[in-house]
N, C-alpha and C positions, 0 to 999 in steps of 0.2 A: 471494596471490590477486589475480587482476585485478579492476578495478573492476566489470566486468561480473559476475563470480563474487560479489563482495561484495554487490552489489545483488539479485542472484538469490537468494543465501542469505537475505536479509531477506524477499523476496516468498514464498520457501517456508514462512515461519512462518504460525502460526494466532495472531492477535493475542489472541484470546479465551482461549488455553490456555497458550502457551508463555511460559515465565519467562525473564528476562534479556533482553527485547526491547530495552530502553533501551542495552544494550551494543552495539548495531549503530549507535547514534548517536554522533556526535563531541560532546563537551562544549559545543562552541560552535555546535551545529547550529541551523539555521533553516530553516523550511518556510514557503513562500509558497503559498497555496492559493485559487484562485478557483472556487468552486462555485455551484450553484444558490441558495444561501443567501447569496451574497456572498464577500467577501474575508475571509481568516484568515491571521494570521502567528503561527507558534508557535516557540518556543524549546525548550530540552530540558525545562524545567518544563511548558510547555504540552503538549509530546508526552506526558510522563508522566500529566498530568491526563485527555487524550484517552484514552490507553491504559486508565486506571482505568474510565472510562466505557464504553469497549468491553467490558471484562471483566464489568462489572455488567449490560450489555444483552443480550449474546450468548453462546450456548454455543460457536459457532464463527465465526470471522471470517477468510475465507481469499481469497487472491489467485489469480486463473487469468490467466496472462500469454499475450498473442498475440504480442507483439514486445518484444525486448530488444536496443538498438543501443548500441554502445560507441564513443566518441571520446576516446582518452587517459583522462582521469580523469573524463569525463562520460558518464552512461548514462542513455538514455532508455527508458521502459517504457510499454507500453501494456497495459491489464488491465481486468477486471472483478472486483469484490469480490462474493463470495457469503457470506451470513450464515445462521446458524441463530438465531433469536431465543429468549429465555427464554419468551416467549409461545407459540411453536411450535416446540419442540425437535425435532420429527419432519419438519420441511420446511425445506429449504435454498432461499433465493431469492437472486436476483441483486439486489444492493443499488445499485450504481452503476458507471459506466464512468470510467476515468481515462486521462490521459497525464501521466506525471511525468518530470521531468528531474532527476537526482541529480548533484552534484559529490561525489567521494569524496576524502576527505583523511586521512591517518594510517590507512587500512584502515576508515574509517567512514564512514557518511552524513553529509555535512557541510551542504551547501545544496541544498535542495529546492525545485522549482517544479512545482506540480500545477494542472490543470485538470479539472474532472469535472462529470458530469450524471447525474442519477438514471436507473437502468435502465428500460427500457420491455419489454413482453412480446413483442417481434418476435422470430420465430425467427432471422432473419438477423442481428440484433444480438447474440443470445446464441450463436448456433452459430459466430460468427467468431472466438471465444475458445477456441483449442486449447492444451493444455499444450505448452511449448516446451522445448527442451533447449539448455543453454550449450555 
């Protein structure tokens, strides 16, 4: 699989439901994330802890990609995360917008760099994210 296909396979997952998500990450993975709440750096254990929190808080946690660009083993993704919370299982809401850059090594997500901001209700913001094909 190409680096782009590996990253796309990850973003096709529902983090609240799919088992084996950690198998998509290299054992030495590292994610550096700048969000509206500040800077976070996660290793494989941090990723596992975050995923456990997602499973406890959400019925679904899905990515909707608008862009997926590949340059050798580096892949850039632009997407919005949509969630169905435990408190409101009948309503899916946009949670946040992201741009992520992933380095793929040994067929797995290795080094990640993300920047995000919370979603807003503007139709232009939400409608710009359509499903893409690899």
